[in-house]
GUDOVEX-80024 format. One record per residue: x, y, z of N, C-alpha, C, O, CB in turn; chain; residue number from 1. Coordinates in steps of 0.2 Angstrom, whole numbers, plus 5000, padded with zeros to 4 digits. Last residue first. Glycine has a CB too. Example, Ala and Ser with C-alpha at 12.3 -4.5 7.8 and 13.67 -1.06 7.14 Angstrom:
2
LOVEX  n_xx  n_yy  n_zz  ca_xx  ca_yy  ca_zz  c_xx  c_yy  c_zz  o_xx  o_yy  o_zz  cb_xx  cb_yy  cb_zz  c    k
LOVEX  5064  4989  5035   5068   4995   5036  5064  5000  5039  5067  5006  5040   5070   4997   5029  A    2
LOVEX  5066  4972  5039   5062   4978   5039  5066  4984  5039  5071  4983  5042   5057   4978   5045  A    1
//
This chain:
64
LOVEX  n_xx  n_yy  n_zz  ca_xx  ca_yy  ca_zz  c_xx  c_yy  c_zz  o_xx  o_yy  o_zz  cb_xx  cb_yy  cb_zz  c    k
LOVEX  4923  4976  5103   4918   4974   5108  4912  4979  5108  4908  4978  5112   4921   4974   5115  A   64
LOVEX  4934  4975  5095   4928   4978   5092  4922  4976  5097  4917  4974  5095   4927   4975   5085  A   63
LOVEX  4946  4970  5101   4946   4977   5100  4939  4980  5097  4938  4986  5097   4951   4979   5094  A   62
LOVEX  4944  4956  5104   4947   4961   5109  4946  4968  5107  4945  4972  5112   4955   4959   5108  A   61
LOVEX  4938  4951  5092   4934   4951   5099  4937  4956  5104  4934  4959  5108   4935   4944   5102  A   60
LOVEX  4948  4954  5083   4941   4957   5083  4937  4957  5089  4934  4962  5091   4937   4955   5077  A   59
LOVEX  4957  4944  5087   4959   4952   5087  4952  4956  5087  4952  4961  5091   4963   4953   5081  A   58
LOVEX  4950  4933  5085   4952   4935   5092  4954  4942  5093  4952  4945  5097   4958   4930   5094  A   57
LOVEX  4949  4933  5071   4943   4933   5075  4945  4935  5082  4941  4939  5086   4940   4926   5075  A   56
LOVEX  4962  4932  5067   4959   4938   5066  4952  4939  5070  4951  4944  5073   4956   4938   5058  A   55
LOVEX  4973  4924  5080   4968   4924   5074  4965  4931  5073  4964  4935  5078   4963   4919   5075  A   54
LOVEX  4990  4925  5082   4983   4927   5085  4978  4927  5079  4980  4931  5074   4983   4933   5089  A   53
LOVEX  5003  4913  5081   4999   4918   5079  4992  4919  5082  4989  4914  5085   4998   4917   5071  A   52
LOVEX  5008  4901  5086   5009   4907   5090  5005  4913  5087  5004  4918  5091   5016   4908   5091  A   51
LOVEX  5006  4892  5076   5002   4891   5082  5002  4897  5086  4998  4898  5091   5004   4885   5085  A   50
LOVEX  5015  4895  5066   5008   4898   5065  5004  4897  5071  4999  4901  5072   5005   4894   5059  A   49
LOVEX  5031  4899  5073   5026   4894   5071  5019  4897  5071  5017  4902  5074   5026   4889   5077  A   48
LOVEX  5043  4910  5066   5037   4910   5071  5032  4904  5069  5030  4905  5063   5034   4917   5072  A   47
LOVEX  5051  4912  5056   5053   4907   5061  5047  4905  5066  5047  4900  5069   5059   4908   5064  A   46
LOVEX  5046  4923  5049   5046   4917   5046  5047  4911  5051  5045  4905  5049   5050   4916   5040  A   45
LOVEX  5050  4933  5058   5043   4931   5057  5042  4925  5054  5037  4921  5056   5039   4937   5053  A   44
LOVEX  5064  4933  5057   5061   4931   5063  5053  4929  5062  5051  4924  5065   5061   4937   5068  A   43
LOVEX  5064  4938  5043   5067   4931   5045  5064  4929  5052  5062  4923  5052   5075   4932   5046  A   42
LOVEX  5058  4950  5045   5055   4945   5041  5058  4938  5042  5054  4934  5043   5057   4947   5033  A   41
LOVEX  5068  4956  5053   5061   4956   5055  5057  4950  5051  5054  4946  5054   5057   4962   5055  A   40
LOVEX  5079  4956  5044   5079   4953   5051  5072  4952  5053  5071  4946  5056   5083   4957   5056  A   39
LOVEX  5074  4964  5034   5076   4957   5032  5076  4953  5039  5074  4948  5039   5083   4957   5029  A   38
LOVEX  5073  4976  5041   5067   4973   5038  5068  4966  5036  5064  4962  5038   5065   4977   5032  A   37
LOVEX  5086  4979  5044   5081   4978   5049  5075  4975  5047  5072  4970  5050   5080   4985   5052  A   36
LOVEX  5092  4981  5031   5094   4975   5035  5089  4974  5041  5088  4968  5042   5101   4977   5038  A   35
LOVEX  5079  4984  5019   5084   4986   5024  5086  4980  5028  5082  4975  5028   5081   4992   5028  A   34
LOVEX  5076  4978  5003   5074   4978   5010  5080  4980  5014  5085  4979  5012   5071   4972   5012  A   33
LOVEX  5077  4987  4988   5080   4982   4992  5078  4983  4999  5077  4989  5001   5088   4983   4991  A   32
LOVEX  5068  4988  4972   5069   4990   4979  5073  4985  4983  5072  4979  4981   5063   4992   4982  A   31
LOVEX  5069  4994  4957   5071   4988   4960  5073  4990  4967  5078  4992  4969   5077   4984   4956  A   30
LOVEX  5055  5002  4949   5061   5002   4952  5062  4996  4956  5058  4992  4958   5061   5008   4957  A   29
LOVEX  5042  5001  4944   5048   4998   4940  5054  4998  4943  5059  4994  4942   5048   5002   4933  A   28
LOVEX  5034  5007  4953   5033   5000   4952  5040  4997  4948  5042  4992  4950   5027   4998   4948  A   27
LOVEX  5038  5020  4950   5039   5018   4957  5039  5010  4957  5042  5007  4960   5033   5020   4962  A   26
LOVEX  5034  5022  4937   5041   5023   4939  5042  5019  4945  5047  5016  4946   5043   5030   4939  A   25
LOVEX  5020  5021  4938   5024   5016   4934  5031  5016  4936  5034  5011  4936   5023   5018   4927  A   24
LOVEX  5017  5032  4947   5016   5025   4949  5020  5020  4945  5023  5015  4948   5008   5024   4949  A   23
LOVEX  5021  5042  4938   5024   5042   4944  5023  5034  4947  5028  5031  4949   5021   5047   4950  A   22
LOVEX  5011  5040  4928   5019   5040   4926  5023  5039  4933  5027  5035  4933   5021   5046   4923  A   21
LOVEX  5000  5043  4935   5001   5036   4932  5008  5035  4931  5011  5030  4932   4997   5035   4926  A   20
LOVEX  5001  5056  4938   5001   5052   4943  5002  5045  4941  5006  5041  4944   4994   5052   4946  A   19
LOVEX  5001  5062  4925   5007   5062   4929  5007  5057  4934  5012  5055  4936   5007   5070   4931  A   18
LOVEX  4988  5058  4921   4993   5055   4917  5000  5056  4921  5004  5051  4921   4994   5059   4911  A   17
LOVEX  4980  5065  4930   4980   5058   4931  4986  5055  4927  4989  5050  4929   4973   5056   4928  A   16
LOVEX  4983  5078  4925   4985   5076   4932  4985  5069  4933  4990  5066  4936   4981   5080   4937  A   15
LOVEX  4977  5077  4913   4984   5078   4913  4987  5076  4920  4992  5073  4921   4986   5086   4912  A   14
LOVEX  4964  5076  4917   4967   5071   4914  4974  5071  4914  4978  5066  4914   4964   5070   4907  A   13
LOVEX  4962  5089  4923   4961   5083   4927  4965  5077  4924  4968  5073  4927   4954   5081   4929  A   12
LOVEX  4963  5097  4912   4968   5097   4918  4968  5091  4922  4973  5089  4924   4966   5104   4922  A   11
LOVEX  4952  5093  4905   4959   5092   4902  4964  5092  4907  4968  5088  4908   4960   5097   4897  A   10
LOVEX  4942  5097  4913   4942   5089   4912  4950  5088  4909  4953  5083  4911   4937   5087   4906  A    9
LOVEX  4944  5110  4912   4944   5107   4919  4945  5100  4918  4949  5097  4921   4938   5108   4923  A    8
LOVEX  4941  5113  4899   4948   5114   4901  4949  5111  4908  4954  5108  4909   4948   5122   4902  A    7
LOVEX  4928  5109  4898   4933   5105   4894  4940  5106  4897  4944  5102  4897   4932   5107   4887  A    6
LOVEX  4920  5112  4914   4922   5114   4907  4927  5109  4904  4930  5105  4907   4925   5121   4907  A    5
LOVEX  4906  5109  4923   4913   5107   4922  4914  5109  4914  4910  5107  4910   4913   5099   4922  A    4
LOVEX  4897  5117  4937   4899   5117   4929  4906  5114  4928  4910  5116  4931   4898   5124   4927  A    3
LOVEX  4889  5109  4949   4895   5112   4947  4896  5111  4940  4894  5106  4937   4901   5109   4951  A    2
LOVEX  4872  5112  4955   4877   5108   4952  4883  5111  4949  4882  5117  4946   4873   5104   4946  A    1
//
């Protein structure tokens, strides 16, 4: 069994704090979709649901 010291726990917690700060910062930023992404989204929204392939059909095709 690995021995865990208080110093190791402290370092792990500091790393978690840094990671959380990064995530908070990333979430807080106001991102804009690229023109290509907006175009693809617009095209996808125009596609009738009847043209979509169901999850079950995809699974049948790839999980044989």
